[in-house]
C-alpha positions as CSV (number, residue, x, y, z in Angstrom):
1,X,0.0,0.0,0.0
2,X,1.2,3.5,-0.7
3,X,0.6,6.3,1.9
4,X,-2.6,8.4,1.0
5,X,-1.7,11.6,-0.9
6,X,-3.0,14.0,1.8
7,X,-0.9,12.2,4.5
8,X,2.2,12.1,2.4
9,X,1.8,15.8,1.5
10,X,1.6,16.6,5.2
11,X,4.9,14.8,5.8
12,X,6.8,17.0,3.3
13,X,4.8,20.3,3.6
14,X,6.8,22.9,5.6
15,X,3.5,24.6,6.6
16,X,2.4,21.4,8.3
17,X,5.2,21.7,10.8
18,X,4.4,25.4,11.4
19,X,0.8,24.2,12.1
20,X,2.1,21.5,14.4
21,X,-1.2,19.7,14.8
22,X,-1.3,18.9,11.0
23,X,2.0,17.0,11.1
24,X,1.3,15.3,14.4
25,X,-2.1,14.1,13.1
26,X,-0.5,12.8,9.9
27,X,2.1,10.8,11.9
28,X,-0.5,9.5,14.3
29,X,-2.4,8.1,11.3
30,X,0.7,6.6,9.9
31,X,1.7,4.9,13.2
32,X,-1.7,3.3,13.4
33,X,-2.3,2.4,9.7
34,X,1.0,2.4,7.8
35,X,3.9,2.6,10.3
36,X,6.5,1.9,7.6
37,X,5.3,2.6,4.1
38,X,6.1,4.5,0.9
39,X,5.2,8.1,0.3
40,X,4.8,9.2,-3.3
41,X,4.7,12.9,-3.6
42,X,4.9,15.0,-6.8
43,X,8.4,16.2,-7.4
44,X,10.1,13.8,-5.0
45,X,11.6,10.4,-5.4
46,X,9.5,7.8,-3.5
47,X,10.6,7.3,0.1
48,X,9.8,5.2,3.1
49,X,8.3,7.1,6.1
50,X,9.6,5.5,9.3
51,X,7.2,6.5,12.1
52,X,7.8,4.0,15.0
53,X,10.3,4.6,17.7
54,X,11.7,1.0,17.5
55,X,12.1,1.2,13.7
56,X,13.9,4.5,13.9
57,X,16.4,3.1,16.4
58,X,16.8,-0.2,14.4
59,X,17.8,1.8,11.3
60,X,20.0,4.3,13.2
61,X,22.0,1.6,14.9
62,X,22.9,-0.1,11.5
63,X,25.3,2.5,10.1
64,X,26.9,0.2,7.6
65,X,23.5,-0.8,6.2
66,X,21.8,2.6,6.2
67,X,24.0,5.4,4.9
68,X,23.9,9.2,5.2
69,X,26.0,10.3,2.3
70,X,25.0,8.3,-0.8
71,X,21.8,10.3,-1.3
72,X,20.8,13.6,0.3
73,X,20.8,13.4,4.1
74,X,17.7,15.6,4.2
75,X,14.5,15.4,2.1
76,X,14.9,17.2,-1.2
77,X,13.1,17.3,-4.5
78,X,14.3,15.6,-7.7
79,X,15.0,18.9,-9.3
80,X,17.0,20.2,-6.3
81,X,18.9,17.0,-6.0
82,X,20.0,17.2,-9.7
83,X,21.0,20.9,-9.3
84,X,23.0,20.2,-6.1
85,X,24.8,17.2,-7.7
86,X,25.7,19.3,-10.7
87,X,27.1,22.0,-8.4
88,X,28.9,19.6,-6.1
89,X,30.6,17.3,-8.6
90,X,28.1,14.5,-8.1
91,X,27.6,14.8,-4.3
92,X,24.0,15.1,-3.2
93,X,24.9,17.3,-0.3
94,X,26.0,21.0,-0.2
95,X,27.9,20.4,3.0
96,X,30.1,17.6,4.2
97,X,29.7,17.7,8.0
98,X,29.3,14.7,10.4
99,X,25.6,14.7,9.4
100,X,26.6,13.8,5.7
101,X,29.3,11.3,6.5
102,X,29.5,7.6,6.8
103,X,32.3,5.4,8.3
104,X,35.2,5.4,8.3
105,X,35.2,9.2,7.7
106,X,32.4,9.8,10.2
107,X,34.3,8.2,13.1
108,X,37.6,10.0,12.3
109,X,36.0,13.4,11.9
110,X,33.8,13.0,15.0
111,X,36.9,12.1,17.1
112,X,38.4,15.5,16.3
113,X,36.0,17.4,18.6
114,X,34.3,14.7,20.6
115,X,36.3,15.4,23.7
116,X,35.1,19.0,23.7
117,X,31.5,17.9,24.1
118,X,31.9,15.2,26.8
119,X,30.4,15.9,30.2
120,X,33.8,15.9,32.0
121,X,35.0,18.7,29.8
122,X,31.8,20.6,29.8
123,X,31.8,20.8,33.6
124,X,34.5,23.5,33.5
125,X,32.2,25.7,31.4
126,X,29.3,25.5,34.0
127,X,30.1,28.6,35.9
128,X,30.5,30.7,32.7
129,X,27.3,29.3,31.3
130,X,25.5,30.1,34.6
131,X,26.7,33.7,34.5
132,X,25.5,34.0,30.9
133,X,22.0,32.6,31.9
134,X,21.7,35.0,34.8
135,X,22.5,37.9,32.4
136,X,19.7,36.9,30.1
137,X,17.2,36.4,33.0
138,X,18.2,39.9,34.3
139,X,17.5,41.2,30.8
140,X,14.1,39.5,30.8
141,X,13.3,41.0,34.2
142,X,14.3,44.5,33.0
143,X,11.5,44.2,30.4
144,X,8.9,44.4,33.1
145,X,6.1,42.0,32.7
146,X,6.0,41.3,28.9
147,X,8.5,39.9,26.4
148,X,8.8,37.5,23.5
149,X,10.6,34.7,25.2
150,X,11.7,33.1,22.0
151,X,13.3,36.2,20.5
152,X,14.5,37.9,23.7
153,X,15.9,34.9,25.6
154,X,15.7,31.4,24.0
155,X,17.3,32.4,20.7
156,X,20.1,34.4,22.2
157,X,21.2,32.5,25.3
158,X,22.3,29.2,23.5
159,X,23.7,31.3,20.7
160,X,26.0,33.2,23.1
161,X,27.2,29.9,24.7
162,X,28.1,28.1,21.5
163,X,29.7,31.2,20.0
164,X,31.9,31.4,23.1
165,X,32.8,27.8,22.8
166,X,33.7,28.2,19.1
167,X,35.5,31.5,19.6
168,X,33.2,33.9,17.7
169,X,33.2,37.4,19.2
170,X,30.0,38.7,20.7
171,X,29.7,41.5,18.2
172,X,29.3,38.8,15.4
173,X,26.5,36.9,17.2
174,X,23.6,38.7,15.4
175,X,25.2,37.7,12.1
176,X,25.5,34.1,13.2
177,X,21.8,34.1,14.3
178,X,20.6,35.6,11.1
179,X,22.6,33.1,8.9
180,X,21.4,30.2,11.0
181,X,17.8,31.2,10.6
182,X,18.3,31.7,6.9
183,X,19.8,28.2,6.5
184,X,17.3,26.2,8.6
185,X,14.3,28.4,7.8
186,X,14.9,28.6,4.1
187,X,11.3,27.5,3.5
188,X,9.9,30.2,5.7
189,X,9.4,33.7,4.1
190,X,9.7,35.4,7.6
191,X,13.2,34.2,8.2
192,X,14.8,33.1,4.9
193,X,17.3,35.2,3.0
194,X,15.0,37.1,0.7
195,X,12.0,37.5,3.1
196,X,9.8,36.1,0.4
197,X,8.0,32.8,-0.4
198,X,10.3,30.4,-2.3
199,X,8.7,30.2,-5.7
200,X,11.1,27.7,-7.4
201,X,14.0,25.4,-6.9
202,X,16.5,27.9,-8.4
203,X,15.5,30.5,-5.8
204,X,15.5,28.1,-2.9
205,X,19.0,26.7,-3.7
206,X,20.3,30.2,-4.5
207,X,19.2,31.4,-1.1
208,X,20.9,28.5,0.7
209,X,24.1,28.8,-1.3
210,X,24.3,32.5,-0.6
211,X,24.0,31.8,3.1
212,X,26.5,29.0,3.0
213,X,28.9,31.3,1.1
214,X,28.6,33.9,3.8
215,X,29.3,31.3,6.5
216,X,32.4,30.0,4.5
217,X,33.8,33.6,4.0
218,X,33.5,34.2,7.8
219,X,34.9,30.9,8.9
220,X,37.6,31.0,6.2
221,X,39.0,34.1,7.8
222,X,38.7,32.6,11.2
223,X,40.7,29.6,10.1
224,X,43.5,31.7,8.9
225,X,43.6,33.6,12.2
226,X,43.6,30.4,14.3
227,X,46.4,28.9,12.3
228,X,48.5,31.9,13.0
229,X,47.4,32.4,16.6
230,X,45.7,29.3,18.1
231,X,43.5,29.8,21.1
232,X,41.7,27.6,23.6
233,X,38.6,27.4,21.5
234,X,36.8,25.0,19.1
235,X,37.8,27.1,16.1
236,X,41.4,26.4,16.8
237,X,40.7,22.6,17.0
238,X,39.0,22.7,13.6
239,X,41.6,25.0,12.0
240,X,44.6,23.0,13.2
241,X,43.0,19.6,13.4
242,X,44.1,16.6,11.3
243,X,42.3,13.6,10.0
244,X,44.2,10.7,8.4
245,X,47.4,12.7,9.3
246,X,46.3,15.6,7.0
247,X,44.6,19.0,7.7
248,X,40.9,19.1,7.0
249,X,39.8,19.8,3.5
250,X,38.2,23.1,2.8
251,X,34.7,21.7,2.4
252,X,35.0,19.5,5.5
253,X,36.4,22.3,7.7
254,X,33.8,24.8,6.6
255,X,31.1,22.3,7.1
256,X,32.4,21.5,10.6
257,X,32.2,25.2,11.6
258,X,28.7,25.6,10.1
259,X,27.2,22.6,11.8
260,X,28.7,23.6,15.1
261,X,27.6,27.2,14.7
262,X,24.0,26.4,13.6
263,X,23.0,23.1,15.2
264,X,24.9,24.2,18.3
265,X,22.3,26.7,19.2
266,X,19.2,26.5,17.0
267,X,17.8,23.2,18.3
268,X,18.5,24.3,21.9
269,X,16.8,27.6,21.3
270,X,13.7,25.9,19.8
271,X,13.5,23.5,22.7
272,X,13.9,26.2,25.4
273,X,11.2,28.3,23.7
274,X,9.0,25.3,23.4
275,X,9.4,24.4,27.0
276,X,8.2,27.8,28.3
277,X,5.3,27.7,25.8
278,X,4.3,24.3,27.2
279,X,4.6,25.5,30.8
280,X,2.6,28.6,30.1
281,X,-0.2,26.4,28.6
282,X,0.0,23.8,31.4
283,X,-0.2,25.8,34.7
284,X,-0.4,22.6,36.8
285,X,2.9,21.4,35.3
286,X,4.4,24.9,35.9
287,X,3.3,24.8,39.6
288,X,4.6,21.2,40.0
289,X,8.0,22.2,38.6
290,X,8.1,25.4,40.8
291,X,7.3,23.2,43.9
292,X,10.0,20.6,43.1
293,X,13.1,21.9,41.3
294,X,14.6,18.4,41.3
295,X,12.2,17.8,38.4
296,X,14.2,20.2,36.1
297,X,16.3,17.4,34.6
298,X,13.2,15.4,33.7
299,X,11.5,18.5,32.4
300,X,14.4,19.2,30.1
301,X,14.2,15.7,28.6
302,X,10.4,16.1,28.3
303,X,10.8,19.5,26.5
304,X,13.3,17.9,24.1
305,X,10.8,15.1,23.4
306,X,7.9,17.5,23.2
307,X,9.5,19.9,20.7
308,X,11.8,17.6,18.7
309,X,13.2,20.4,16.6
310,X,15.0,18.2,14.1
311,X,12.0,16.8,12.2
312,X,13.8,14.2,10.1
313,X,17.0,12.8,8.6
314,X,17.2,10.6,5.5
315,X,19.0,7.3,5.3
316,X,19.8,5.2,2.2
317,X,19.7,1.4,2.2
318,X,23.0,0.0,1.0
319,X,21.6,-3.5,0.4
320,X,18.4,-5.4,0.3
321,X,17.1,-5.9,3.8
322,X,13.9,-6.0,5.9
323,X,12.6,-3.6,8.6
324,X,9.5,-4.3,10.6
325,X,8.5,-7.0,8.1
326,X,8.8,-4.7,5.1
327,X,11.3,-5.5,2.3
328,X,13.6,-2.6,1.8
329,X,15.6,-2.6,-1.5
330,X,19.1,-1.4,-2.1
331,X,19.2,2.4,-2.7
332,X,15.7,2.9,-1.1
333,X,15.5,6.3,0.7
334,X,14.1,6.4,4.2
335,X,12.6,9.4,6.1
336,X,13.2,9.0,9.9
337,X,10.3,10.9,11.4
338,X,11.6,11.9,14.9
339,X,8.5,13.8,16.0
340,X,6.5,10.6,15.3
341,X,8.9,8.4,17.2
342,X,8.6,10.8,20.2
343,X,4.8,10.5,20.2
344,X,4.8,6.7,19.8
345,X,2.1,5.3,22.0
346,X,4.0,2.0,22.4
347,X,6.8,3.9,24.2
348,X,5.3,7.0,25.8
349,X,2.3,7.0,28.1
350,X,-0.1,9.8,27.1
351,X,2.4,11.1,24.5
352,X,0.4,14.3,23.7
353,X,0.6,15.5,27.2
354,X,3.6,17.6,28.5
355,X,4.7,16.0,31.8
356,X,7.6,17.6,33.7
357,X,8.0,14.4,35.7
358,X,7.8,11.9,32.8
359,X,9.9,8.9,33.9
360,X,12.3,7.0,31.7
361,X,12.1,9.4,28.8
362,X,13.8,7.5,26.0
363,X,13.2,10.0,23.2
364,X,15.0,9.9,19.9
365,X,15.3,13.7,19.4
366,X,19.1,13.5,19.4
367,X,19.1,10.5,17.1
368,X,20.6,7.2,18.1
369,X,23.7,5.1,17.5
370,X,26.9,6.4,16.0
371,X,25.2,9.6,14.7
372,X,23.7,10.6,18.0
373,X,24.0,14.4,18.4
374,X,27.5,15.3,19.4
375,X,26.3,18.4,21.4
376,X,23.6,16.7,23.3
377,X,25.3,17.0,26.7
378,X,26.0,20.7,26.2
379,X,22.4,21.3,25.1
380,X,21.0,19.6,28.2
381,X,23.4,21.4,30.5
382,X,22.5,24.8,29.0
383,X,18.8,24.1,29.4
384,X,19.2,22.8,33.0
385,X,21.2,25.8,34.1
386,X,18.7,28.3,32.5
387,X,15.8,26.7,34.3
388,X,17.7,26.4,37.6
389,X,18.3,30.2,37.4
390,X,14.9,31.2,36.0
391,X,12.4,29.1,38.0
392,X,13.2,30.6,41.4
393,X,12.6,34.1,40.0
394,X,9.6,33.3,37.8
395,X,6.5,33.8,39.9
396,X,4.0,33.4,37.1
397,X,3.8,33.1,33.3
398,X,1.1,33.0,30.7
399,X,0.9,33.5,27.0
400,X,0.4,37.0,25.7
401,X,-0.8,36.4,22.2
402,X,-0.5,33.5,19.8
403,X,3.0,31.8,19.5
404,X,4.1,30.8,16.0
405,X,6.4,28.2,14.6
406,X,9.0,28.1,11.8
407,X,7.7,26.8,8.4
408,X,10.2,24.1,7.7
409,X,10.2,20.3,7.3
410,X,13.8,19.8,8.5
411,X,14.4,22.0,11.6
412,X,11.4,23.7,13.0
413,X,10.6,25.3,16.3
414,X,8.9,28.3,17.9
415,X,9.4,31.5,16.0
416,X,7.7,33.7,18.5
417,X,6.5,33.1,22.1
418,X,4.9,36.2,23.5
419,X,4.4,36.0,27.3
420,X,3.2,37.9,30.3
421,X,5.1,37.2,33.5
422,X,5.9,38.2,37.0
423,X,9.4,38.0,38.4
424,X,10.5,37.9,42.0
């Protein structure tokens, strides 16, 4: 059976993720009726939609069987794929970061920075991060009783943290935020490069390439600086690092910077904004959390599950195989639907309810297996610290208007979260 057209369209439609309910309803229908089946959408190659938590994990743990690099690592149209391959000498990906790599390269490039993102190394950053969090909470208090929590706090706090880790000066942070939103929000006219609806493939790829070029110009200059004068920052590790006893290639180095500078804050920002949105709509959960701050860690995990800012990655089957009883052919393309896995009724009790005390939260928002998010420990630490500092001061919070989400089928989160609040 092929997935019904309206359901398949909701899976690929950027507006369905901005609408939130539309995409969740589509995935709920799929989990019940076609948990692993083929979507055929005009303009796209057919692809399997993987909606069950167990099947996502099964595919992600078999890195030799399901590749990231042979076809696009994110959902793309046939026309866009052809144009990217023509531009990139046959490669289906504009970048070559850890996301677009398979072993042995993936393991070797991941090792380059893995130590930076391990909990034992991150502990030495805790005091600095706490000071940064307090600064943003003070700024929120200075606004009186109203702000846009997404734009005023959630977007800027993780941005400042990761830019400090990389070595980007504070005065360049607005530029990094703008470029990140242009890259991940390329389908959203409010945040993409042109500020207009994307009318054709040429325009869409042109927007993304212009943003990538700006990133590469910036980080190219940073590489030259760090090779002359290395510092204690991540940029120096990338600029002077070696893989296979050779310096990183230009594409690989620039891709490393870009993925660190974008994924290093955008997903954390989305989750942080989504958490406050959920608490403002669920006053019992807010009161529960206020009464018992020991629930902050479980609330952070719940907010990650709840928001799941990365909506999908694609995998390509390298041989004939079988998943959940379905025959998968060599070169088949698979869409790993993380929001669906994180609402799977077989894994999560009452999955459409935000619970700050949800036990044993085995979400797949960070992925699974060898490609699990490199920055997950930093992201969780940032969120934990922010809530440890904010909750004692936040006496009340409620929505002050209608929040909105980014229109995108790859990375999407809150775009605006207007709130009224009272601070102690």
